[in-house]
N, C-alpha and C positions, 0 to 999 in steps of 0.2 A: 388599232391600239391593238399590244401584244396580248399574249393569252397567258394567262397565267393556272396555277393547281385551283379552279375551282369549277365546281359542279357545273356542266352546261345546262341549261335548261330544257325543258320537252317544251316549253312554248316560247313565244317571247317576252321576257321580261320588263315592265317599265318600272323604274323605281322614282317616285314622286316623294314631294316633302308633304307629308302626312299633316302635317301644324299650320297649312297654308291654307286658305277659304279657294283661292284662287284656281292653284293644284290640285284640291280636291277635285274642284267642279270639272278641270279638265280628263283628269283621270275617268272620272264617271260617264261623263261624253265618250270617253275612247269606248268604255267598256259598252256602253249601248250602241255605239256605231262597229263592235267587232263579232258580225253576225254568226262569223264562221270560229268566235270562240279560239284564238288562237293567239290573244296577248292577256296576260296577266298584270294587272299592276297592284304593284305592294307600296305603303311606304317605308323610304329610309331608316324611321325611328323602331322597324322593328328590331329587337336586339336581333345582335350578329348577322343583319342579312346584309349591309354592303359586304362585309367581309368575307360571305359565302358567295361573292361575283365580284372576288379582288380589288375592290373599293374601298375607299376610308369615308367617316362619314363624313370629311371635310371637302369631298369631291360631290357628294349628293347633296352636301348642303348647297353647294354652288349651281348643280344643274342637274336635269332630266337624265335620268341615262336608260338605253333600251340594250340590253343583253338577247341576243339572236341564240336560236337552239343552236346554231354550229360555233357558237362562242364570241361573236365579234361584239364589241361594246362601242356604244354612240351615247356622245353627253349631248345635248344642249340643241342647238335646230339640227343637226346631223340626225339626232335621236327621233326627231319629232317629225323630220323627211321619213327617216324608216318606219315610223310606226305609219306614218299616211301610203308610204308603199303596201303594206302590209295589210292594211284596210283596202286599198284599191282594185289590190292584185294584178297593180299593176307598176313596173319600176321604172315612173316617172320623178318623185319627187328626190331623189337619188341623185338620179342622173342631172336631174337641175342643180344641184347643191353643188355639184360638180363641177359646174359650168363656169368661165373665170370671172371672177368676182361677186358671185352672188353667195359662193359658200360662206365668206369674210362679210358679204352683206346681210344675209340670214343671223350671222353668229350674233351681229350685231344688234340685229333686232330682237334675237333673245334675251341677249345681256339686257336692255331697255326695258323689257318687259319684267323677265325676274326682276329687275332694279323697283320695278313699280306695279307691285303683281299685289301688291297690301292694299290700291289704292282701285282696283280689280273686282268686277263681280264674282262671287261666288257661294260655296253654300259652307255649312257647318263644318270644319278639318275633321278627316278621318282620323286623327289621333285623339279629337274631346268627345269621339262618340263612344255610348257605351260598347263593354263585349267588346272593345277591338282589341290587337296584340300590344298595340302601344298607347292606349287609350285609358289605360286604368293608371299610367303613370301621370296622365296629367289633371290637373283643375279643371271644374266645368268653367268654362269663360264669362267674364263679366258682361252683362249687357248693352247693348251697343247701342 
């Protein structure tokens, strides 16, 4: 991905959909697994957040994004591979992603999960929680 005029983060930034039960659950899992505190998970619904990292809201609606401290940006399955490399401390997942056929297969699987995420288990979405930067703009969800 090309570099744009945006501020490089100190930590790796994970931009996720804060209105999604499943996405919020995954972001919380990543926070728990991040023992070295090198990730910051943020919902794209925070005002101005996508633009701060050279992204559009539409890009963030389509997939998860990872922005590394050196400015590299990844989306979808490749973003998840970079997160797994960071969490394990071993650059295995990005290498696997670049093996012939595995990148496209990973992206296909990612798109399937993204299209069906409303049917996957999750937690109360980040943006529907009180006192969150995006939570005040959303009404309380109806009971399911």
